[in-house]
N, C-alpha and C positions, 0 to 999 in steps of 0.2 A: 302548476304542478299536475302531472297526470297521475291519477290514482291507479294503482295496480289492483285489479280485481281478481279474486280467487274463488268467489262463490258463484258457481254457474249451475244452470239447470242440468247440465250434462258434464260428466267427466270426459276427458279428451284423449284419444289415441293419436299418436304422431307416427306416421310412416315416413321415414327419412328420405327414401328414394323409391319412386315409381318410375317405370319406363313406359312411355306412351309411343306405340308404334305408328309410323306414318306409312302411307301407301307405297312410297319409294324405298322403304326399308330403313330409313333413318329413325332413330329413337330420340325422343325428347325426355329430359330428366325433369321430374316433378317431385314435390313434397306435399303430403296430405295430412290435414288435421281432420279427424272424424269424431263426431259425438258418439260415445259408447251407449249402446242400447236404444238408439233413436230409430233404428230401422232405416229404410231409404229416405234420404233428405235432399233438399235442393243444394246445389253446389255454388260457391262463390269463387270464381277463377280470376287469378292475377297472372298475366302472361307478358313477360318482359325479359330483357337480356341480362339483368344485373346480378347474375350468379347467386342463386338462392342458397347454395351450400356455404359460401364464405363472403358474399357481398352484402346481401340484405337480410342475413340470417336472423339477427336479433329482432329487428322490427317486424319481419314476417311472423315470427312467433307471437309477438304482442297483438297483432291484428287477426291473423287466421286462427290462432288459439281462441281468441274472443268469439269469432264467428262460430267455431265448432261448439264452444260452450253454450251458445244460444240455439243449437240445433241445426246448424248448416255445416256442410262439408267445405272446408277451406282448402283450396289447392293452388299452389304456386308453381308455375311452369316456366323454365328457361327456354327462350326461343332458339331456333336452329343455330348451331355454331357457337353458342355461348354457355358458360358454366360447364355443367356436365353433359349438356345436350350434344348430340352428334351433328355432323354436317358443318357447313361453312356459312358465314354471314358476310355479305358483300355490300350491304347498305341498310339504311333504316326504312321501316314501313313498306317493305317490298311486297309485291303480289305474292311471292312465295310465302312470306311470313303470314299473310292473311289467309292463304289457302291452308297452310299448316294449322292456323287457328280454327278454321272450320272443322278440320279433322280432330283437333283437340277437344272442341266442344262436343262433337258427336261421340268421341270415346268416353268422355266423362259421363255424358248422359246415359250411356249403355252400361255403366258399372253397377254392380249389385248394391253398392252403398248409396247410389244416387237415385232420386225419384224421377229422373228424366228432365229436370229443369236446371238450367245453368244461368247464372248472372256473371257478367264481366265487370271487374272492379279494378281501379288503380289510378295512380298519379303519373302524369307526364307520359312516357312512352306507352304505358298500359292504359292510359286514358285515350291516347291517340288510337291505338289499335283495337280497343274495345268498340269504338264507334265505327272504325273501318270494317271490322268483322260483322258488326250489326248490319251494315249496309249490304252485306252479302247474304243476309237473312238465313242463318242456320236455324233449323226448326226448334232446336232445344234451347236456344238463347232467348230468355224471357225479359231481360232488362240489362241496362248498362249504367254504371255509376262511374263517371269520369271526373277526375280532379286534375287541375293544372294541365289542360289539354288545348289543342286547337282543332278547329274544323277546316282550316285553310293552311296548308303546309307552306305556301309562299308568303302569305300576308302576315301570319302570326306564328312564327317559329324563330329559330336562332340563326337563320341564314340571311334573309333579306327583310328590311323594315321600310315600308313605304317605297319599295323598289330600290332602296339604298343597300349597300353591302354592310351587313351587321358585323360588328367586331367579334361576335361569337361564332361566326361561320368557321373560320380557320381554327379557332380555339376548341370548339366542340369536336371538330374532326380529330384534333390531337388527343382529346380525351378518349374518344372511341377507338383510336388506334391503339392506345394502351390497353383498353378493355379487351379488344379482340386478340391481343397477344398472350393472354393469360390462359394457362392450361386447365383441364379438368382435374378433379381430385382423384389420385390413385386409389384411395380407400373406397371410392364408389365405382370407378370405371375399370379398375384393374390395370394390368401391366401395359396395356395399349395406350395409356395416357400420354406417354412421351411422343409417340408417333402422331397422335391426334394434335398435340401441341405444335409440333413442327409443321404439320400441314396447315394449321391456322396461321402461323407466322409467315410461311411462304406465300400464302394466298392473300395475306393482309395488305391493304393499300389505303392511303389516306382518302377518306370519303370526300374531302374537300375537292379532290380532282373531279368528282362527279358534280358536286354542287356548284363549282365555278364554271362548269360547262353549261349550266342552265341558269343564266342571270336574269331571265324574264320568266313570267308565269306561263310556262309551256306545259305540254302533256306530262312531263316528268313530275311537276308539282301538282297537277290536277289529280293524278293517281294518288289515292289516299286522302284527298281533301273532300270530306263528306259534304261540304257546302255545294259541291257540284250537283248533288241530287239529294236534298234533304228527305225527299219522299221515299228514298230507298230504305231508310231506317223506320222500322215498323214495330219497335218495342219501346216501352217507356224509358226515359233517360233522366237521370239526376246529374246535373252539371254544376261543378263546384270550382271556385278559384279564389284568389285573394287580390286585393287592389295593389299589393306590392309584387305580384307575380307577373311575369312577362306575358302570361296567357289570359289575363282577366277578361279582355274584350270578347273572347270566344263564347263566354257564357251568355251574354245578351243576344249575340248572333244566333246561337243555337236555339234559345227560347223563341226567337222570332221566326226561325226557319223551319223547325220541326213541326210535323203534323200529328204527333203522338203525345200522350200525357208526359209532361215535363215538369221539373222543378229546378230552380236555380238558386245557388247560394254563393255569395261573395262576401268574405270577411276582410279584415285588414291585413291578412297574412301574406307572407312571401310564398315561395314554391315549396309548400309543405302540406301534409294532411292536417285538417283543422283541429285535431286533438293534440297534436305534437308540434307546436309552433314556436318560432322565434319572435313573433309579434303578437302580443296578447290583445284581446282575450281569446284563449282557446275555448273550444266547445266540446260537448260530448258527441264527437263525430261518429264514433263506432256505433253508438246508440241510434244515430240517424240512419246509418246503413242497415241496421237490424229493422228499424221501423219501415224503411223502404222495401226491403226484401220480404219482410213478413206480409206487407200489403200485396206485393205483386207475385209472390211465390207460395204464400201460405194462406191467402185469402183472408187475412186478419185485418180488421179495421183499426188501424193505428192512428188515424186522424191526419196522416201526413198529406193526403190529397185534398183535405179541406183547408189547408194552409195556403198562403199566397204563392203564386207562381214563382216570384222572385223575392228572396230575402237578402238584404244587403246591409252592410255596416256603413252608416252615415258618419263619416269621419269628421271630427271637430278640427278646427284650425290648430296647427302645431308649429312651434318655432322650428326653423331650419336646423337640421342636425344630421350628422353622418351615420347615426345609429338610432333606431327606435326599437325598444323592446316592448312597447305597447302603444296603441293609438286609442285615445278616448273617442267616444261616440255612442251611437245607439243603433239598434236593429230597426229597419224599416221594411215594409212589405208592399209589393205591387201585385194586384190580383191577376193582371195579364201583362204581357210584354210583347211589343212596345206598349207602354202605358199611355192611354189617352189623357192622363192627368199631367203628363210632363209637357211643359210649355216652352217653346223656343223663344229665347230672349236675344234680340239682335243688339250687338254693340259695335258701332262703326269705328274704323281706324281713321281718326281725323287729325287735322293739322295740330302740331304742338304736342304730339304723343298722347292725345286724348282718346279714350274709349267712350263714345257717346251713344245715346239711344237713337239719335238721328244723324244721317250723313251730313257732313260739312262740305265745304267747297272742294272741288278736285284740286289736288296738289301732289305731284309725284315726289317721291323721296327715295334715295338709293342707299344701299348698304353692301359692302364687301367685307365680310367678317374675317377677323384673324383666325388662325387655326387653333388658337387656345380656347376658343368658345367650345365648351364641352368638358373642360377640366373639372367643373363642379357637378357634372352629371351623375356621378356615382355609377352603380352597376345597372344592368338592364333587368335581369330577372330576380336578383336578390334571393339567393339560394339558402338563406339562413345565417350567413356570416354577418358579422357586424362591419361597420365602416363602409357600407355599400350604398348608402342613400345619398341623394343630391343635397349638397350643403347650400348655404346662402347663395341665392342666384345673382346677387349684385355683381360678382366677378364676370360671369358669362354675359350679363346684361350690358357690360361695358363695351362689348363687341357686337351688340345687337340693336335693332330698332325696338324701342320699348314704348308700350301704350298702357295707360292707366285710366281706370274709372275715377270719379271723385270718391271721397270717403263714403262708404255705404251708410245709409240712414236706417236700414233694417237688415236683418239676417237674410242671406241668399243661400239656398241649398240647391246643389245640382246633382243629378243622377243620370248617367248615360255618357254619350260621346260628344264632347264639344267639337265644333267644326269651324274652320276658318276658310271663308270664301275669298279667294285672292283674284285680283286683277293686276297683272304684272308684265314686265318685260325683263330680259336679261341681255348681257353683252357677250355671252359665250354659248356654244351649242349644247353644252352640258352644265347643269347646275342642280343644286339641291336646296331645300329649305327646311329649317328646323323651327318648330313652333312650340313654345312653352306657355302654359297657363299657370300663373303664379298668384299666391295669396300674399299681399304686401301689408305688413304690419305698420301701425302708426309711427314706429321709430325707424321705418325704412327696411327692416329685415324682410327678405323675400323667400318664401317657401314654394318650391315647385309642386304644383298640384297634379299636372299630367302633361304629356308631351306627344307631339305628332311629327312625323318626318315624311318628306315626299321627294323622290327623285323627279325633277320637273320634266324630264324626258318621258316620264310615266304619267303625265298629267291627265291623259285621256284613257290610258289602259296600261296595266302591268304586263299584258300579253303582247301588245303591239306598241312599244315605245317609239317615239320619233324625236329627232334632234330639234333643238330650239333655234329659231332664226333670230339672230341678234337684232334687238330693237322692235321686234314684232310684239304686239299686245296679245296676251293669252289670259285665260281664266282657268282656275283650278280650285279644287276643294281639298284641304288638308284635314283629315279626320284624326283627332287626338284620341288617346286611349280612354276607354270608358273609366269613369270614376264616380264616387259619391263623396261630396265635400261640402262643408258648411263654411261660408264666408261670414264672419261676425260683423255687426255694426262697427263702424269706425275703420275697418280695413278697406283696402282697395283691391279691385280685380286687376291683375296685370297680365299683359300679353307681350311675349318677347319673340322676335323673328330674326333669324340669322341664316347665313349661307354656309355655315359649317357647324358640325357637332361631333368633334373628334374627342375620344376614340369610339364613341357609340356607333357611328357610321363612318366608313371610309370616305375621305374627301373626294370631290370631283377632280378631274385631272388638271383643271386650270382654276385659278382664283377668279370666281365669277362675281359680277356686280348685279344685284337684284334691284329693280326699281318697282316699288309698290305705288299703286294709284290710290293715294289717300282720299277718303270720301267715297270710294267705290269698293272697298274691302270691308268685310264684316265678320266678326266673331259671333257664333251662334251658341248660346249656352242652353243645355237642357235643364231648365229650372223646375224643381219639384216642390209643389205646394205642400205644406205640412198636412198631416191627417191624424185625427185622434186615435184611429184604430191601431196605429203603430204601438201605442202603449199597451195594447191588449194582446200583442203577439205572444205565442207560447214561448216561455223561456227555454233555452237549451239546457240539457243536463250538463253537469260538470264532466270534464274529460276523464276518460278511463280506458284501460286496455288490459289485456292479460299480461302475465309476467313474460319478460323476454328471456331468450336463452342466455346462459352465463357469458359475460364478456367484460373486458376492461378496455374502456375507450379513452383515448386522450387526443387532444388537438396538439400536435407537435409544434414546437417553435420553428417557424419558418419566416421568410421575408414578409414584411408587413404590406398591407395595401398602402400604396404611396403614389403621390402626384408630385412631379418635379417640373419646375419651370426655371430655366436658366435665362435670366434677363439679358445677359451679355451676348449669348450666342443665339437666342431664340429657339433653343432646343427644349421640347416638352417630352415628358416621359410619364406614363401611367402604368403601374404594376398592379396586377390582380393575382393574389395567391389562389391556388386551385387545389381542392381535395387534399389538404395537408393534415394527415391524421395517422394514428396507429390504433388498431383494434386487435386485442387478443381474444380469440374465440376458444375459451378454455375447454368447452365440451368436446371439441374436435381437434384440440392441440394445434391450432393454426393461428398465425399472426399475420395480419395484412397491414402493410405500411405504404402510405402514398404521400407524394409531395409533388406539387405542380406550381408553375409560375407562368403567367402570360404578361408580356411587356409590349406596350404600344409606344412608338416614338415618332416624332415629326419635327421638322424645323420650320419656323415661321416663314410664311411666304412661299413655301415650296411644297405643294400637296403631293408631289411625286416622291418626296422624301419619307412618306409614311411607311413604317415598317412594323410588323407584328412578329414577335418571337415567342416560341413556346418551349417549355422544358418540363417533361413528365417522367417521374420515376416511381414505379410500383413494384413491390416485392411481396411474395407470399411465402412464409416460412412454415414448413410442415416437418414432421419428424423425419421423413425420408429425404427431403431436399428443400432448398430455398431457390425459388424461381423468380425471375424479374424481367421487367421491361424498362428500358430507358430510351427516350426519344427527344429530339430537338427539332424544331421547325422554324421556318422563316418565310414570311409573306412580304413581298415588296412589289413595286410596280414601276412602269414608265407610262408614257402618255397613251400607249396603245395596248399594253398587255399587263397581266399580273404574272409574277414569278413565284411559284410555290416550291420550297425546298424542304425536304424532310430526311432526317437520319434516324435509324432505329437499331437498337441492339437488344437481343434477347439472351438472357443468361441463366445458367444453372449452377448453383453453389459458387457463385462469383466468377465463373468462366463464361465468356461469350460463346454461344453455340450457333447464333444466327445473326446476321446483320444485313441491312439494305439501305440504299440511298435513292431518293426520288428527286428529280428536278423536272418541273412541268411548267411550261409557259402557255398561258391561256389568254386569248384576246379579250379585251374589255368590250362589253356589249352595251354601249350608252350608259356606262357606270363610272 
């Protein structure tokens, strides 16, 4: 439970709308929380598209009001073309967005209420662009606090996973199509709101059209990937994520790559701020932000830089379940990352499904997995909803090659990214491999610990993939997602290898048979020895925030998360509910209602039957009008192309005022 704090050093003045002018005449809409009587103060900027007026309103108040109560200016800015901001938005993380961000930082620093120092703060989109803007070195930017972010737009986002097509690519495009069609608030922007709205709708196009045009790690993805030049970032960075978040592996990469003062924090959380979580334990995250900003912007010794570079939640073993509201474990710390204390332990894939400390005799073994492998995978990013976790892995293991260690005689803790070194051949020019590390209980139950995927045409490079020659022997390394996990005595370490993982990634165009060279393939585990100093780590404060704006929130009844498998026809179906809720914002007399559904379908033995459909419906009811967006989308494929079809209707007071349909055929690029 998050404590609502009301006793602050400063009372807080809220300025509902500020207009930030850009050099081309465009104005960005912002909201400001300012400590009364504090004089010029450092600013904490959150810069993202999600509509501060009626999208993130209540949570913004809880965080930025907290910052202002502690003597910082909290400022929340909608990027160009979103919310009440002027202009048009054509894609995520664009150069224009970053250049606008430079102007925003300079404008804030020049205001009379600001002392010239700005921090960038935020989760997901605003974690991405905080680092991107830092790499452009605006003089007033003093630090970045990034949560649930990535440093590599191709390797670790919602588009491609290990060079495979992520199920979230088409889905996320449909989500943003709906967001982009929503109008500004007439109460803030005046009578021109309808003209602005129609311009947005007319210019709007599914972003998947762009993303499917870039199926390898080309210049499009390098732009905005700060891993291309870590040295460009010259301000301190606090990097945060959760083991249940799609972006957790970006934190260790950032700690290893940056050349500035850094701290990393990874809890058991999903895609959320650490004070307001679906997976406990929550922490006093806003207190950590204040400690960090006090140190770097107010020259106060808060002790935060005397703490370990990386703090991570070492998760205890847990029974497989579709929902976890908490994960037991303990905090551990590493003084530097990569840590010289972490030891690589090799376990060889040997004959008879054995994971052994020494290689056995060479013996090839083949697998062509059915398309139902992946039905127990759960969600990718786990955005806080329940029923999103991978369930017992024995179902997926039935279509996989499975290797097990003997029962452990002592506890084994890992921290970092496991790797699987493969020596293999295939019988098709395109194939993928899915690798899962599992914790196998004495009764046989199997909990997925972490997962890795690789499009085998990308075995040498995501930028320059090459077809596979059937029968030729290759080597590749599959890196699994970073994790902290404790395997108890009596449990077994399990490894599962398959050639499909639907719907997490789109299947290869043909059913491929993978041949592993047993005795020549090895799993490498990052084993962390225990250390007594973990017990002396500073305890986090309990979670708290300022009071949110008045609202009534409900998760409306919609279709459930559902997995269907028709044994007679071989038809599989996986449904994911999306953003299904209603929130009444009573202080501005506005109600936002959203309902979405994404469905993935495939027929056994026919990878070209894979179809994804989306359905999104969003309405905003205000005293003057009710506006809405409804769209449907369909992604299908043949052996050489993807087919993307989208229909959209924009309505006012129940009447459709704009509609459009897109049909786009895009060639498969070794995918």
